[in-house]
N, C-alpha and C positions, 0 to 999 in steps of 0.2 A: 504494499499500499504505499508506504514510503517514496519507494523508488517510482511509483507512479505519479505521486505528487510532485517529486522533484523534475519528473519528465515534463509534466504540464508547465510547471514554472518556467522551464526552458524555452518554450514555445514562443516565437516572436510573430506575435499575430500580424503586425504589419508586413510581414514576409509573405502571409498568406492571405491578406486581406482581398486581393482580387479573386483567388480561389475561393474564398468564404462567400462572397457576393455572388459569384455566377453559380455556383453549387446550391446556394439557398434559393437563389431566384428561379433556377430550374425546377429543383425539387417542390418548392411551394406552388409554382405555377402547374405542375403535373398533378398535385394534389387538389388543388382548386378547380382546374377543368374537369377532373375525374368527378369529384363530389357535385360539381354544378351540372355537368352531364347527366348523372344519375338522377338528380332531382328533377331536371327537366323531361328526363323520359318517362319517370313515374308519374309525374303531373300529365304528360300528354300523351301517353302510349296505353292500349289495353293489353294486358299479359295474354300472351299466348296469340296474340292477332299480328301478322305480317303486314307493314306498310313499308312501300317502295320509297326508297329516297334516291339513289342512283340506280334507274333500271338496269336489270342483269349485272349488277355489281354490288352495290351495298342496300340492305333492307334494315328497316327495325324491328325487331321482335323481342319484346320485353319479358325477361324471366329471371327468376331468383335461383341463384345456384349456391347450394349449400355445400358442393363439394369442391375440387380443385379445377383446372383446366379441363373443359370439356366435361365437366360434372363428374370426375373421377372422385372415387369414395362415397358418391351419393350423400345420403343423409344419416349416414353412420356415425354416432356420436363420437367415438373414437378418432375416426380420420378427421371429423370436424376440428375436434380439440388439438389434433396434432397440426392440422394447416394453421391454425390460431398460432400455436407455439412455433412454428417455423417461420410465419410471418413476423411475430414478434422478435425471433433471432436475428433474422435479417435486418429489421428495423433498428436493433441495438448494435448489430455488428459493425455496420457501414460506417456510422460517426464514430464507434469506438475504434475502428481500423484508421480512419482519417486522423483522428487524434492522435493514435499511437504513431503514425508516420511523421506527423507533424512534429512530435516530440524527438524525433529522430534527426529532424532537419531535411526530410524528405521533400523533393522537389515534385509537385504534380503536373504533368502534361496536362494540356486542356481537355484533349479528347477523353483522357482516362477520367478526368473530373465530372465531364458531361455524362459519361456511361454510367458512372457511380450515382449523380444526381437522378437520372431516369431510372434506373432500378430502384433507388429509394423511394422516389416520388411514386412510383408505380406499386411499390410494395404497401407504402403507407396508405395509399387510396384504396386498397382491397382490406388492408387490416382494419381501417374505420368501419367497414361492414362487418367484418368477421368478428370483430369484438363489441362492438356496441349495438348491433343489429343482428346478434347472433341467430335468434329464431327465425329471422327472416331470410338470411342468406346474404351473397353478393348481389349485387344488381348487374345484370349483363342484358345488353340490348343492341349490340351490332351483330349482323349476320351478312354473312358473303357466301351462304349456301346456295345461291341461285347460280353461281358458276363453280362453287367448291362444295359439293354436296357432303355431308358428314362433318363439315367443320364446325367446331363448336362457337356457340354465341359468345361474345367477349365485350369488354368495355375499354374505355381509354387508359384505366390503369395497366390491364392486360397488355395493352399496345405497348406503352411505355415500357413496361418490364421485359417484353420480348425484344423490343428496338435496342434496348440498353444492354441486355445480355449478349445479342449477336454482335453489337458493334464493339463490345468489350473483349468478346472472343476473338474478332477480327484484329483488335487494336494489339491484343497479346500475342497473337500469330506474328504479326508484322514485327512487334518489337523482338521476338525471338528471333527472326530471320535476320534482322538488323545487328542484333547481338552476336549471332553466329557468322555473319560476314566480317563484323567488326574484329572478333577473335581472329577468324582466319586471316584477316589482313594483318593483324598485330603478330601473329605468329610467322607469317611470310617475311615481314619485316625484319623480326628477331633472327629468323634463319640467315636472311641476307646480310644482317650486320654481323652474325657469327661468323658468316662465311668470309666477309671482307677482312675481319680481324685475322683469321686464320691465313688469309692470303698476304697480309701484311707480315704477320709473324714469318712466313715462310719467305718473302722477300728479304726482311731483315738478316734471317739465318745464310740466305744466299751471298748477301752482300758481306757479311762477317767473313765467308769463305773465300 
């Protein structure tokens, strides 16, 4: 606990001010848009009735999902409690991870911060439904089943989560590729330097002879 407090004291807020601002704005915007869209959907849509928005592309279809994506887990109390627990873990882990990295002086790249903000905002959006409206379930109302039969009904929070996760995966892959290229270049330069030093040593020996 003492080490954690010491780490928090070391954080230079001014060094992370831009990150904190855009991370907070994106996350809050995601939560606000999600909750506002759910409120509008409940107020204007009839549950179980399809309403066309963009013909053959997006329809409105209000439903209450007590499970995970695509209704996985259904109405089983154990799976619902598990989902709430996972949502809370993610909601607490992300800011905890960010604070921990700040205490180490880690610099965040903008794309990485945006991905985390989207994931966090999307998670909180559904967490509100799962926690404070446990009996009702999560409000879903967006359908693309007119061109993708069987695809689950979803909401904006789900969209933010999916976009954030996929973007984060792509970001990590690119980072790993760049790291491997940099390591390879570093090793090649080290070998080249070592070879040049050996050549110089041989030349020096030949000159002495």
